[in-house]
PyMOL Python script that loads the backbone (N, CA, C, O; Angstrom):
from pymol import cmd

cmd.read_pdbstr("""\
ATOM      1  N   UNK A   1      40.515 186.039 171.669  1.00  0.00           N
ATOM      2  CA  UNK A   1      40.465 185.091 170.568  1.00  0.00           C
ATOM      3  C   UNK A   1      39.026 184.883 170.129  1.00  0.00           C
ATOM      4  O   UNK A   1      38.121 184.752 170.952  1.00  0.00           O
ATOM      5  N   UNK A   2      38.842 184.858 168.882  1.00  0.00           N
ATOM      6  CA  UNK A   2      37.519 184.666 168.327  1.00  0.00           C
ATOM      7  C   UNK A   2      37.328 183.197 167.953  1.00  0.00           C
ATOM      8  O   UNK A   2      38.272 182.517 167.551  1.00  0.00           O
ATOM      9  N   UNK A   3      36.116 182.733 168.089  1.00  0.00           N
ATOM     10  CA  UNK A   3      35.816 181.342 167.742  1.00  0.00           C
ATOM     11  C   UNK A   3      35.977 181.087 166.244  1.00  0.00           C
ATOM     12  O   UNK A   3      36.171 179.944 165.831  1.00  0.00           O
ATOM     13  N   UNK A   4      35.900 182.133 165.433  1.00  0.00           N
ATOM     14  CA  UNK A   4      36.067 181.948 163.991  1.00  0.00           C
ATOM     15  C   UNK A   4      37.503 181.550 163.643  1.00  0.00           C
ATOM     16  O   UNK A   4      37.739 180.921 162.611  1.00  0.00           O
ATOM     17  N   UNK A   5      38.450 181.909 164.488  1.00  0.00           N
ATOM     18  CA  UNK A   5      39.840 181.522 164.250  1.00  0.00           C
ATOM     19  C   UNK A   5      40.034 180.023 164.383  1.00  0.00           C
ATOM     20  O   UNK A   5      41.020 179.473 163.893  1.00  0.00           O
ATOM     21  N   UNK A   6      39.098 179.363 165.044  1.00  0.00           N
ATOM     22  CA  UNK A   6      39.150 177.915 165.203  1.00  0.00           C
ATOM     23  C   UNK A   6      38.314 177.204 164.139  1.00  0.00           C
ATOM     24  O   UNK A   6      38.195 175.979 164.158  1.00  0.00           O
ATOM     25  N   UNK A   7      37.737 177.967 163.217  1.00  0.00           N
ATOM     26  CA  UNK A   7      36.951 177.386 162.144  1.00  0.00           C
ATOM     27  C   UNK A   7      35.491 177.146 162.494  1.00  0.00           C
ATOM     28  O   UNK A   7      34.778 176.474 161.749  1.00  0.00           O
ATOM     29  N   UNK A   8      35.041 177.685 163.612  1.00  0.00           N
ATOM     30  CA  UNK A   8      33.647 177.529 164.031  1.00  0.00           C
ATOM     31  C   UNK A   8      32.827 178.584 163.299  1.00  0.00           C
ATOM     32  O   UNK A   8      33.119 179.778 163.372  1.00  0.00           O
ATOM     33  N   UNK A   9      31.800 178.125 162.596  1.00  0.00           N
ATOM     34  CA  UNK A   9      30.994 179.026 161.771  1.00  0.00           C
ATOM     35  C   UNK A   9      30.029 179.864 162.613  1.00  0.00           C
ATOM     36  O   UNK A   9      29.429 179.355 163.560  1.00  0.00           O
ATOM     37  N   UNK A  10      29.880 181.146 162.270  1.00  0.00           N
ATOM     38  CA  UNK A  10      28.950 182.026 162.992  1.00  0.00           C
ATOM     39  C   UNK A  10      27.496 181.559 162.933  1.00  0.00           C
ATOM     40  O   UNK A  10      26.750 181.756 163.892  1.00  0.00           O
ATOM     41  N   UNK A  11      27.081 180.943 161.822  1.00  0.00           N
ATOM     42  CA  UNK A  11      25.701 180.460 161.740  1.00  0.00           C
ATOM     43  C   UNK A  11      25.452 179.314 162.717  1.00  0.00           C
ATOM     44  O   UNK A  11      24.352 179.184 163.253  1.00  0.00           O
ATOM     45  N   UNK A  12      26.464 178.484 162.950  1.00  0.00           N
ATOM     46  CA  UNK A  12      26.361 177.416 163.948  1.00  0.00           C
ATOM     47  C   UNK A  12      26.197 178.011 165.351  1.00  0.00           C
ATOM     48  O   UNK A  12      25.364 177.564 166.139  1.00  0.00           O
ATOM     49  N   UNK A  13      27.010 179.025 165.641  1.00  0.00           N
ATOM     50  CA  UNK A  13      26.946 179.683 166.958  1.00  0.00           C
ATOM     51  C   UNK A  13      25.569 180.311 167.168  1.00  0.00           C
ATOM     52  O   UNK A  13      24.993 180.186 168.249  1.00  0.00           O
ATOM     53  N   UNK A  14      25.045 180.976 166.163  1.00  0.00           N
ATOM     54  CA  UNK A  14      23.720 181.604 166.286  1.00  0.00           C
ATOM     55  C   UNK A  14      22.626 180.556 166.499  1.00  0.00           C
ATOM     56  O   UNK A  14      21.700 180.771 167.281  1.00  0.00           O
ATOM     57  N   UNK A  15      22.735 179.433 165.810  1.00  0.00           N
ATOM     58  CA  UNK A  15      21.750 178.364 165.965  1.00  0.00           C
ATOM     59  C   UNK A  15      21.783 177.804 167.391  1.00  0.00           C
ATOM     60  O   UNK A  15      20.734 177.567 167.991  1.00  0.00           O
ATOM     61  N   UNK A  16      22.980 177.597 167.926  1.00  0.00           N
ATOM     62  CA  UNK A  16      23.125 177.081 169.292  1.00  0.00           C
ATOM     63  C   UNK A  16      22.624 178.110 170.297  1.00  0.00           C
ATOM     64  O   UNK A  16      21.957 177.755 171.268  1.00  0.00           O
ATOM     65  N   UNK A  17      22.940 179.378 170.072  1.00  0.00           N
ATOM     66  CA  UNK A  17      22.454 180.428 170.982  1.00  0.00           C
ATOM     67  C   UNK A  17      20.931 180.450 171.019  1.00  0.00           C
ATOM     68  O   UNK A  17      20.337 180.629 172.082  1.00  0.00           O
ATOM     69  N   UNK A  18      20.302 180.269 169.870  1.00  0.00           N
ATOM     70  CA  UNK A  18      18.842 180.224 169.802  1.00  0.00           C
ATOM     71  C   UNK A  18      18.281 179.045 170.580  1.00  0.00           C
ATOM     72  O   UNK A  18      17.281 179.179 171.285  1.00  0.00           O
ATOM     73  N   UNK A  19      18.919 177.900 170.456  1.00  0.00           N
ATOM     74  CA  UNK A  19      18.458 176.711 171.179  1.00  0.00           C
ATOM     75  C   UNK A  19      18.660 176.855 172.685  1.00  0.00           C
ATOM     76  O   UNK A  19      17.874 176.330 173.473  1.00  0.00           O
ATOM     77  N   UNK A  20      19.706 177.564 173.079  1.00  0.00           N
ATOM     78  CA  UNK A  20      19.987 177.749 174.508  1.00  0.00           C
ATOM     79  C   UNK A  20      18.980 178.673 175.185  1.00  0.00           C
ATOM     80  O   UNK A  20      18.930 178.735 176.414  1.00  0.00           O
ATOM     81  N   UNK A  21      18.184 179.385 174.407  1.00  0.00           N
ATOM     82  CA  UNK A  21      17.150 180.242 174.992  1.00  0.00           C
ATOM     83  C   UNK A  21      15.981 179.418 175.526  1.00  0.00           C
ATOM     84  O   UNK A  21      15.170 179.916 176.308  1.00  0.00           O
ATOM     85  N   UNK A  22      15.896 178.168 175.105  1.00  0.00           N
ATOM     86  CA  UNK A  22      14.886 177.254 175.632  1.00  0.00           C
ATOM     87  C   UNK A  22      15.309 176.843 177.040  1.00  0.00           C
ATOM     88  O   UNK A  22      16.380 176.262 177.220  1.00  0.00           O
ATOM     89  N   UNK A  23      14.478 177.140 178.038  1.00  0.00           N
ATOM     90  CA  UNK A  23      14.836 176.905 179.440  1.00  0.00           C
ATOM     91  C   UNK A  23      15.148 175.439 179.726  1.00  0.00           C
ATOM     92  O   UNK A  23      16.079 175.149 180.478  1.00  0.00           O
ATOM     93  N   UNK A  24      14.398 174.516 179.147  1.00  0.00           N
ATOM     94  CA  UNK A  24      14.622 173.090 179.392  1.00  0.00           C
ATOM     95  C   UNK A  24      15.995 172.657 178.881  1.00  0.00           C
ATOM     96  O   UNK A  24      16.713 171.919 179.555  1.00  0.00           O
ATOM     97  N   UNK A  25      16.347 173.117 177.697  1.00  0.00           N
ATOM     98  CA  UNK A  25      17.649 172.784 177.118  1.00  0.00           C
ATOM     99  C   UNK A  25      18.761 173.398 177.959  1.00  0.00           C
ATOM    100  O   UNK A  25      19.758 172.741 178.263  1.00  0.00           O
ATOM    101  N   UNK A  26      18.583 174.646 178.327  1.00  0.00           N
ATOM    102  CA  UNK A  26      19.586 175.344 179.131  1.00  0.00           C
ATOM    103  C   UNK A  26      19.816 174.628 180.463  1.00  0.00           C
ATOM    104  O   UNK A  26      20.955 174.492 180.909  1.00  0.00           O
ATOM    105  N   UNK A  27      18.733 174.171 181.097  1.00  0.00           N
ATOM    106  CA  UNK A  27      18.863 173.465 182.371  1.00  0.00           C
ATOM    107  C   UNK A  27      19.593 172.133 182.210  1.00  0.00           C
ATOM    108  O   UNK A  27      20.378 171.747 183.077  1.00  0.00           O
ATOM    109  N   UNK A  28      19.338 171.430 181.109  1.00  0.00           N
ATOM    110  CA  UNK A  28      20.040 170.158 180.866  1.00  0.00           C
ATOM    111  C   UNK A  28      21.528 170.387 180.645  1.00  0.00           C
ATOM    112  O   UNK A  28      22.355 169.608 181.119  1.00  0.00           O
ATOM    113  N   UNK A  29      21.874 171.454 179.925  1.00  0.00           N
ATOM    114  CA  UNK A  29      23.284 171.784 179.699  1.00  0.00           C
ATOM    115  C   UNK A  29      23.952 172.163 181.021  1.00  0.00           C
ATOM    116  O   UNK A  29      25.093 171.778 181.279  1.00  0.00           O
ATOM    117  N   UNK A  30      23.235 172.919 181.854  1.00  0.00           N
ATOM    118  CA  UNK A  30      23.779 173.295 183.162  1.00  0.00           C
ATOM    119  C   UNK A  30      24.081 172.064 184.003  1.00  0.00           C
ATOM    120  O   UNK A  30      25.099 172.018 184.692  1.00  0.00           O
ATOM    121  N   UNK A  31      23.204 171.064 183.952  1.00  0.00           N
ATOM    122  CA  UNK A  31      23.430 169.826 184.707  1.00  0.00           C
ATOM    123  C   UNK A  31      24.687 169.103 184.220  1.00  0.00           C
ATOM    124  O   UNK A  31      25.444 168.554 185.021  1.00  0.00           O
ATOM    125  N   UNK A  32      24.902 169.106 182.918  1.00  0.00           N
ATOM    126  CA  UNK A  32      26.090 168.461 182.358  1.00  0.00           C
ATOM    127  C   UNK A  32      27.351 169.173 182.836  1.00  0.00           C
ATOM    128  O   UNK A  32      28.356 168.532 183.139  1.00  0.00           O
ATOM    129  N   UNK A  33      27.292 170.502 182.901  1.00  0.00           N
ATOM    130  CA  UNK A  33      28.471 171.292 183.256  1.00  0.00           C
ATOM    131  C   UNK A  33      28.646 171.502 184.758  1.00  0.00           C
ATOM    132  O   UNK A  33      29.642 172.082 185.191  1.00  0.00           O
ATOM    133  N   UNK A  34      27.698 171.042 185.542  1.00  0.00           N
ATOM    134  CA  UNK A  34      27.775 171.215 186.994  1.00  0.00           C
ATOM    135  C   UNK A  34      28.992 170.465 187.541  1.00  0.00           C
ATOM    136  O   UNK A  34      29.165 169.272 187.291  1.00  0.00           O
ATOM    137  N   UNK A  35      29.808 171.166 188.274  1.00  0.00           N
ATOM    138  CA  UNK A  35      30.977 170.556 188.896  1.00  0.00           C
ATOM    139  C   UNK A  35      32.217 170.508 188.012  1.00  0.00           C
ATOM    140  O   UNK A  35      33.253 169.995 188.436  1.00  0.00           O
ATOM    141  N   UNK A  36      32.130 171.030 186.794  1.00  0.00           N
ATOM    142  CA  UNK A  36      33.288 171.049 185.899  1.00  0.00           C
ATOM    143  C   UNK A  36      34.255 172.117 186.396  1.00  0.00           C
ATOM    144  O   UNK A  36      33.847 173.228 186.734  1.00  0.00           O
ATOM    145  N   UNK A  37      35.533 171.772 186.437  1.00  0.00           N
ATOM    146  CA  UNK A  37      36.534 172.749 186.885  1.00  0.00           C
ATOM    147  C   UNK A  37      37.547 173.011 185.768  1.00  0.00           C
ATOM    148  O   UNK A  37      37.455 172.434 184.684  1.00  0.00           O
ATOM    149  N   UNK A  38      38.508 173.885 186.046  1.00  0.00           N
ATOM    150  CA  UNK A  38      39.452 174.286 185.003  1.00  0.00           C
ATOM    151  C   UNK A  38      40.331 173.127 184.543  1.00  0.00           C
ATOM    152  O   UNK A  38      40.798 173.120 183.404  1.00  0.00           O
ATOM    153  N   UNK A  39      40.560 172.155 185.410  1.00  0.00           N
ATOM    154  CA  UNK A  39      41.371 171.005 185.019  1.00  0.00           C
ATOM    155  C   UNK A  39      40.594 170.086 184.073  1.00  0.00           C
ATOM    156  O   UNK A  39      41.172 169.495 183.161  1.00  0.00           O
ATOM    157  N   UNK A  40      39.299 169.972 184.292  1.00  0.00           N
ATOM    158  CA  UNK A  40      38.455 169.199 183.378  1.00  0.00           C
ATOM    159  C   UNK A  40      38.432 169.838 181.995  1.00  0.00           C
ATOM    160  O   UNK A  40      38.405 169.140 180.981  1.00  0.00           O
ATOM    161  N   UNK A  41      38.442 171.171 181.959  1.00  0.00           N
ATOM    162  CA  UNK A  41      38.374 171.887 180.689  1.00  0.00           C
ATOM    163  C   UNK A  41      39.727 171.958 179.976  1.00  0.00           C
ATOM    164  O   UNK A  41      39.829 172.564 178.909  1.00  0.00           O
ATOM    165  N   UNK A  42      40.759 171.350 180.548  1.00  0.00           N
ATOM    166  CA  UNK A  42      42.051 171.241 179.881  1.00  0.00           C
ATOM    167  C   UNK A  42      42.379 169.791 179.546  1.00  0.00           C
ATOM    168  O   UNK A  42      43.463 169.498 179.040  1.00  0.00           O
ATOM    169  N   UNK A  43      41.451 168.888 179.825  1.00  0.00           N
ATOM    170  CA  UNK A  43      41.609 167.467 179.523  1.00  0.00           C
ATOM    171  C   UNK A  43      40.845 167.173 178.223  1.00  0.00           C
ATOM    172  O   UNK A  43      39.619 167.270 178.182  1.00  0.00           O
ATOM    173  N   UNK A  44      41.577 166.817 177.174  1.00  0.00           N
ATOM    174  CA  UNK A  44      40.977 166.629 175.852  1.00  0.00           C
ATOM    175  C   UNK A  44      39.843 165.607 175.866  1.00  0.00           C
ATOM    176  O   UNK A  44      38.807 165.836 175.241  1.00  0.00           O
ATOM    177  N   UNK A  45      40.013 164.500 176.557  1.00  0.00           N
ATOM    178  CA  UNK A  45      38.967 163.467 176.547  1.00  0.00           C
ATOM    179  C   UNK A  45      37.705 163.937 177.264  1.00  0.00           C
ATOM    180  O   UNK A  45      36.596 163.644 176.817  1.00  0.00           O
ATOM    181  N   UNK A  46      37.860 164.658 178.364  1.00  0.00           N
ATOM    182  CA  UNK A  46      36.696 165.168 179.088  1.00  0.00           C
ATOM    183  C   UNK A  46      35.972 166.235 178.273  1.00  0.00           C
ATOM    184  O   UNK A  46      34.742 166.263 178.229  1.00  0.00           O
ATOM    185  N   UNK A  47      36.736 167.105 177.635  1.00  0.00           N
ATOM    186  CA  UNK A  47      36.130 168.156 176.807  1.00  0.00           C
ATOM    187  C   UNK A  47      35.395 167.527 175.630  1.00  0.00           C
ATOM    188  O   UNK A  47      34.302 167.967 175.270  1.00  0.00           O
ATOM    189  N   UNK A  48      35.987 166.508 175.034  1.00  0.00           N
ATOM    190  CA  UNK A  48      35.345 165.830 173.905  1.00  0.00           C
ATOM    191  C   UNK A  48      34.022 165.207 174.342  1.00  0.00           C
ATOM    192  O   UNK A  48      33.031 165.272 173.615  1.00  0.00           O
ATOM    193  N   UNK A  49      34.008 164.602 175.530  1.00  0.00           N
ATOM    194  CA  UNK A  49      32.780 164.017 176.054  1.00  0.00           C
ATOM    195  C   UNK A  49      31.732 165.095 176.322  1.00  0.00           C
ATOM    196  O   UNK A  49      30.551 164.899 176.033  1.00  0.00           O
ATOM    197  N   UNK A  50      32.161 166.235 176.876  1.00  0.00           N
ATOM    198  CA  UNK A  50      31.238 167.343 177.126  1.00  0.00           C
ATOM    199  C   UNK A  50      30.653 167.890 175.817  1.00  0.00           C
ATOM    200  O   UNK A  50      29.465 168.202 175.744  1.00  0.00           O
ATOM    201  N   UNK A  51      31.493 168.002 174.796  1.00  0.00           N
ATOM    202  CA  UNK A  51      31.029 168.500 173.492  1.00  0.00           C
ATOM    203  C   UNK A  51      30.005 167.541 172.907  1.00  0.00           C
ATOM    204  O   UNK A  51      28.961 167.969 172.414  1.00  0.00           O
ATOM    205  N   UNK A  52      30.294 166.252 172.958  1.00  0.00           N
ATOM    206  CA  UNK A  52      29.362 165.259 172.404  1.00  0.00           C
ATOM    207  C   UNK A  52      28.044 165.253 173.160  1.00  0.00           C
ATOM    208  O   UNK A  52      26.975 165.213 172.550  1.00  0.00           O
ATOM    209  N   UNK A  53      28.113 165.294 174.481  1.00  0.00           N
ATOM    210  CA  UNK A  53      26.893 165.297 175.292  1.00  0.00           C
ATOM    211  C   UNK A  53      26.072 166.551 175.019  1.00  0.00           C
ATOM    212  O   UNK A  53      24.853 166.481 174.864  1.00  0.00           O
ATOM    213  N   UNK A  54      26.737 167.684 174.963  1.00  0.00           N
ATOM    214  CA  UNK A  54      26.039 168.942 174.703  1.00  0.00           C
ATOM    215  C   UNK A  54      25.411 168.951 173.314  1.00  0.00           C
ATOM    216  O   UNK A  54      24.286 169.422 173.146  1.00  0.00           O
ATOM    217  N   UNK A  55      26.121 168.441 172.329  1.00  0.00           N
ATOM    218  CA  UNK A  55      25.584 168.378 170.968  1.00  0.00           C
ATOM    219  C   UNK A  55      24.341 167.483 170.923  1.00  0.00           C
ATOM    220  O   UNK A  55      23.378 167.785 170.218  1.00  0.00           O
ATOM    221  N   UNK A  56      24.369 166.395 171.671  1.00  0.00           N
ATOM    222  CA  UNK A  56      23.211 165.499 171.724  1.00  0.00           C
ATOM    223  C   UNK A  56      22.011 166.211 172.347  1.00  0.00           C
ATOM    224  O   UNK A  56      20.894 166.108 171.841  1.00  0.00           O
ATOM    225  N   UNK A  57      22.241 166.928 173.440  1.00  0.00           N
ATOM    226  CA  UNK A  57      21.162 167.666 174.100  1.00  0.00           C
ATOM    227  C   UNK A  57      20.588 168.727 173.165  1.00  0.00           C
ATOM    228  O   UNK A  57      19.375 168.931 173.114  1.00  0.00           O
ATOM    229  N   UNK A  58      21.467 169.399 172.427  1.00  0.00           N
ATOM    230  CA  UNK A  58      21.048 170.461 171.509  1.00  0.00           C
ATOM    231  C   UNK A  58      20.532 169.914 170.178  1.00  0.00           C
ATOM    232  O   UNK A  58      20.094 170.679 169.318  1.00  0.00           O
ATOM    233  N   UNK A  59      20.582 168.616 170.013  1.00  0.00           N
ATOM    234  CA  UNK A  59      20.165 167.952 168.778  1.00  0.00           C
ATOM    235  C   UNK A  59      20.931 168.482 167.572  1.00  0.00           C
ATOM    236  O   UNK A  59      20.361 168.755 166.516  1.00  0.00           O
ATOM    237  N   UNK A  60      22.226 168.616 167.763  1.00  0.00           N
ATOM    238  CA  UNK A  60      23.127 169.042 166.698  1.00  0.00           C
ATOM    239  C   UNK A  60      23.991 167.854 166.295  1.00  0.00           C
ATOM    240  O   UNK A  60      24.587 167.198 167.150  1.00  0.00           O
ATOM    241  N   UNK A  61      24.059 167.580 165.011  1.00  0.00           N
ATOM    242  CA  UNK A  61      24.966 166.538 164.539  1.00  0.00           C
ATOM    243  C   UNK A  61      26.270 167.206 164.131  1.00  0.00           C
ATOM    244  O   UNK A  61      26.285 168.113 163.298  1.00  0.00           O
ATOM    245  N   UNK A  62      27.353 166.749 164.724  1.00  0.00           N
ATOM    246  CA  UNK A  62      28.661 167.335 164.461  1.00  0.00           C
ATOM    247  C   UNK A  62      29.511 166.371 163.654  1.00  0.00           C
ATOM    248  O   UNK A  62      29.514 165.167 163.909  1.00  0.00           O
ATOM    249  N   UNK A  63      30.223 166.903 162.690  1.00  0.00           N
ATOM    250  CA  UNK A  63      31.208 166.099 161.979  1.00  0.00           C
ATOM    251  C   UNK A  63      32.427 165.973 162.894  1.00  0.00           C
ATOM    252  O   UNK A  63      32.551 166.688 163.888  1.00  0.00           O
ATOM    253  N   UNK A  64      33.308 165.066 162.543  1.00  0.00           N
ATOM    254  CA  UNK A  64      34.529 164.874 163.332  1.00  0.00           C
ATOM    255  C   UNK A  64      35.354 166.166 163.364  1.00  0.00           C
ATOM    256  O   UNK A  64      35.923 166.517 164.398  1.00  0.00           O
ATOM    257  N   UNK A  65      35.415 166.868 162.229  1.00  0.00           N
ATOM    258  CA  UNK A  65      36.206 168.105 162.187  1.00  0.00           C
ATOM    259  C   UNK A  65      35.556 169.208 163.036  1.00  0.00           C
ATOM    260  O   UNK A  65      36.259 169.966 163.705  1.00  0.00           O
ATOM    261  N   UNK A  66      34.222 169.301 163.011  1.00  0.00           N
ATOM    262  CA  UNK A  66      33.545 170.294 163.848  1.00  0.00           C
ATOM    263  C   UNK A  66      33.790 169.997 165.324  1.00  0.00           C
ATOM    264  O   UNK A  66      34.038 170.901 166.122  1.00  0.00           O
ATOM    265  N   UNK A  67      33.716 168.729 165.668  1.00  0.00           N
ATOM    266  CA  UNK A  67      33.954 168.325 167.057  1.00  0.00           C
ATOM    267  C   UNK A  67      35.368 168.703 167.487  1.00  0.00           C
ATOM    268  O   UNK A  67      35.568 169.224 168.584  1.00  0.00           O
ATOM    269  N   UNK A  68      36.341 168.442 166.628  1.00  0.00           N
ATOM    270  CA  UNK A  68      37.734 168.783 166.943  1.00  0.00           C
ATOM    271  C   UNK A  68      37.928 170.297 167.043  1.00  0.00           C
ATOM    272  O   UNK A  68      38.702 170.769 167.876  1.00  0.00           O
ATOM    273  N   UNK A  69      37.232 171.055 166.201  1.00  0.00           N
ATOM    274  CA  UNK A  69      37.321 172.518 166.268  1.00  0.00           C
ATOM    275  C   UNK A  69      36.795 173.023 167.609  1.00  0.00           C
ATOM    276  O   UNK A  69      37.398 173.903 168.223  1.00  0.00           O
ATOM    277  N   UNK A  70      35.679 172.471 168.059  1.00  0.00           N
ATOM    278  CA  UNK A  70      35.099 172.886 169.339  1.00  0.00           C
ATOM    279  C   UNK A  70      36.010 172.509 170.495  1.00  0.00           C
ATOM    280  O   UNK A  70      36.197 173.294 171.425  1.00  0.00           O
ATOM    281  N   UNK A  71      36.577 171.307 170.442  1.00  0.00           N
ATOM    282  CA  UNK A  71      37.495 170.871 171.499  1.00  0.00           C
ATOM    283  C   UNK A  71      38.726 171.779 171.524  1.00  0.00           C
ATOM    284  O   UNK A  71      39.162 172.209 172.592  1.00  0.00           O
ATOM    285  N   UNK A  72      39.280 172.066 170.350  1.00  0.00           N
ATOM    286  CA  UNK A  72      40.456 172.944 170.278  1.00  0.00           C
ATOM    287  C   UNK A  72      40.126 174.334 170.813  1.00  0.00           C
ATOM    288  O   UNK A  72      40.952 174.953 171.484  1.00  0.00           O
ATOM    289  N   UNK A  73      38.930 174.824 170.522  1.00  0.00           N
ATOM    290  CA  UNK A  73      38.515 176.135 171.019  1.00  0.00           C
ATOM    291  C   UNK A  73      38.475 176.155 172.548  1.00  0.00           C
ATOM    292  O   UNK A  73      39.020 177.062 173.178  1.00  0.00           O
ATOM    293  N   UNK A  74      37.827 175.151 173.136  1.00  0.00           N
ATOM    294  CA  UNK A  74      37.713 175.105 174.604  1.00  0.00           C
ATOM    295  C   UNK A  74      39.093 174.984 175.233  1.00  0.00           C
ATOM    296  O   UNK A  74      39.392 175.675 176.206  1.00  0.00           O
ATOM    297  N   UNK A  75      39.933 174.119 174.691  1.00  0.00           N
ATOM    298  CA  UNK A  75      41.281 173.962 175.241  1.00  0.00           C
ATOM    299  C   UNK A  75      42.091 175.241 175.078  1.00  0.00           C
ATOM    300  O   UNK A  75      42.863 175.607 175.964  1.00  0.00           O
ATOM    301  N   UNK A  76      41.916 175.919 173.951  1.00  0.00           N
ATOM    302  CA  UNK A  76      42.667 177.143 173.671  1.00  0.00           C
ATOM    303  C   UNK A  76      42.288 178.322 174.556  1.00  0.00           C
ATOM    304  O   UNK A  76      43.099 179.221 174.776  1.00  0.00           O
ATOM    305  N   UNK A  77      41.074 178.322 175.058  1.00  0.00           N
ATOM    306  CA  UNK A  77      40.615 179.443 175.881  1.00  0.00           C
ATOM    307  C   UNK A  77      41.120 179.372 177.310  1.00  0.00           C
ATOM    308  O   UNK A  77      41.119 180.383 178.013  1.00  0.00           O
ATOM    309  N   UNK A  78      41.554 178.197 177.756  1.00  0.00           N
ATOM    310  CA  UNK A  78      42.032 178.005 179.139  1.00  0.00           C
ATOM    311  C   UNK A  78      41.028 178.565 180.146  1.00  0.00           C
ATOM    312  O   UNK A  78      41.364 179.402 180.984  1.00  0.00           O
ATOM    313  N   UNK A  79      39.802 178.088 180.044  1.00  0.00           N
ATOM    314  CA  UNK A  79      38.691 178.598 180.839  1.00  0.00           C
ATOM    315  C   UNK A  79      38.766 178.093 182.274  1.00  0.00           C
ATOM    316  O   UNK A  79      38.973 176.904 182.518  1.00  0.00           O
ATOM    317  N   UNK A  80      38.595 179.004 183.206  1.00  0.00           N
ATOM    318  CA  UNK A  80      38.407 178.652 184.615  1.00  0.00           C
ATOM    319  C   UNK A  80      36.983 179.068 184.969  1.00  0.00           C
ATOM    320  O   UNK A  80      36.702 180.262 185.074  1.00  0.00           O
ATOM    321  N   UNK A  81      36.075 178.100 185.156  1.00  0.00           N
ATOM    322  CA  UNK A  81      34.676 178.442 185.413  1.00  0.00           C
ATOM    323  C   UNK A  81      34.456 179.188 186.727  1.00  0.00           C
ATOM    324  O   UNK A  81      33.377 179.737 186.950  1.00  0.00           O
ATOM    325  N   UNK A  82      35.456 179.215 187.591  1.00  0.00           N
ATOM    326  CA  UNK A  82      35.334 179.943 188.857  1.00  0.00           C
ATOM    327  C   UNK A  82      35.918 181.350 188.775  1.00  0.00           C
ATOM    328  O   UNK A  82      35.882 182.091 189.758  1.00  0.00           O
ATOM    329  N   UNK A  83      36.448 181.721 187.629  1.00  0.00           N
ATOM    330  CA  UNK A  83      37.044 183.035 187.442  1.00  0.00           C
ATOM    331  C   UNK A  83      36.056 183.914 186.668  1.00  0.00           C
ATOM    332  O   UNK A  83      35.770 183.654 185.499  1.00  0.00           O
ATOM    333  N   UNK A  84      35.552 184.929 187.310  1.00  0.00           N
ATOM    334  CA  UNK A  84      34.548 185.799 186.712  1.00  0.00           C
ATOM    335  C   UNK A  84      35.060 186.472 185.439  1.00  0.00           C
ATOM    336  O   UNK A  84      34.298 186.647 184.488  1.00  0.00           O
ATOM    337  N   UNK A  85      36.326 186.846 185.407  1.00  0.00           N
ATOM    338  CA  UNK A  85      36.873 187.495 184.219  1.00  0.00           C
ATOM    339  C   UNK A  85      36.861 186.558 183.008  1.00  0.00           C
ATOM    340  O   UNK A  85      36.592 186.992 181.888  1.00  0.00           O
ATOM    341  N   UNK A  86      37.150 185.289 183.231  1.00  0.00           N
ATOM    342  CA  UNK A  86      37.092 184.322 182.134  1.00  0.00           C
ATOM    343  C   UNK A  86      35.663 184.203 181.601  1.00  0.00           C
ATOM    344  O   UNK A  86      35.447 184.160 180.390  1.00  0.00           O
ATOM    345  N   UNK A  87      34.706 184.152 182.502  1.00  0.00           N
ATOM    346  CA  UNK A  87      33.308 184.018 182.099  1.00  0.00           C
ATOM    347  C   UNK A  87      32.819 185.264 181.364  1.00  0.00           C
ATOM    348  O   UNK A  87      32.064 185.156 180.398  1.00  0.00           O
ATOM    349  N   UNK A  88      33.244 186.447 181.817  1.00  0.00           N
ATOM    350  CA  UNK A  88      32.874 187.682 181.129  1.00  0.00           C
ATOM    351  C   UNK A  88      33.474 187.739 179.725  1.00  0.00           C
ATOM    352  O   UNK A  88      32.828 188.204 178.786  1.00  0.00           O
ATOM    353  N   UNK A  89      34.695 187.270 179.590  1.00  0.00           N
ATOM    354  CA  UNK A  89      35.353 187.236 178.287  1.00  0.00           C
ATOM    355  C   UNK A  89      34.563 186.350 177.322  1.00  0.00           C
ATOM    356  O   UNK A  89      34.338 186.723 176.170  1.00  0.00           O
ATOM    357  N   UNK A  90      34.147 185.181 177.797  1.00  0.00           N
ATOM    358  CA  UNK A  90      33.354 184.281 176.951  1.00  0.00           C
ATOM    359  C   UNK A  90      31.998 184.885 176.631  1.00  0.00           C
ATOM    360  O   UNK A  90      31.524 184.801 175.498  1.00  0.00           O
ATOM    361  N   UNK A  91      31.381 185.488 177.619  1.00  0.00           N
ATOM    362  CA  UNK A  91      30.064 186.111 177.405  1.00  0.00           C
ATOM    363  C   UNK A  91      30.158 187.183 176.319  1.00  0.00           C
ATOM    364  O   UNK A  91      29.307 187.260 175.434  1.00  0.00           O
ATOM    365  N   UNK A  92      31.211 188.013 176.401  1.00  0.00           N
ATOM    366  CA  UNK A  92      31.401 189.084 175.407  1.00  0.00           C
ATOM    367  C   UNK A  92      31.651 188.502 174.016  1.00  0.00           C
ATOM    368  O   UNK A  92      31.240 189.089 173.016  1.00  0.00           O
ATOM    369  N   UNK A  93      32.311 187.369 173.950  1.00  0.00           N
ATOM    370  CA  UNK A  93      32.612 186.761 172.668  1.00  0.00           C
ATOM    371  C   UNK A  93      31.350 186.237 171.975  1.00  0.00           C
ATOM    372  O   UNK A  93      31.267 186.249 170.746  1.00  0.00           O
ATOM    373  N   UNK A  94      30.380 185.784 172.749  1.00  0.00           N
ATOM    374  CA  UNK A  94      29.197 185.146 172.173  1.00  0.00           C
ATOM    375  C   UNK A  94      27.912 185.952 172.269  1.00  0.00           C
ATOM    376  O   UNK A  94      26.846 185.441 171.925  1.00  0.00           O
ATOM    377  N   UNK A  95      27.981 187.201 172.727  1.00  0.00           N
ATOM    378  CA  UNK A  95      26.718 187.960 172.837  1.00  0.00           C
ATOM    379  C   UNK A  95      26.221 188.434 171.526  1.00  0.00           C
ATOM    380  O   UNK A  95      25.177 189.082 171.460  1.00  0.00           O
TER     381      UNK A  95
END
""", "prot")
cmd.dss("prot")
cmd.show_as("cartoon", "prot")
cmd.util.cbc("prot")
cmd.orient("prot")
């Protein structure tokens, strides 16, 4: 599944990827995601909180619709952070 199917714009993804190359930003995002498991990533309220926190760290202002698109994307992917195949799939999608 491509993120564009969820209405997420490629220019937004490129901007976030550029910001994630900053080591300080990347480390802050890692701290936010530390300890997150597959059940957390299927809970809409937890995912929404993670999206908001990450957007704040990245200094991105999200509209309500953009936020919902990101939440729907994460929920739709059924990500298990402990499953290497899931992580490789995401990596391939955003490289």
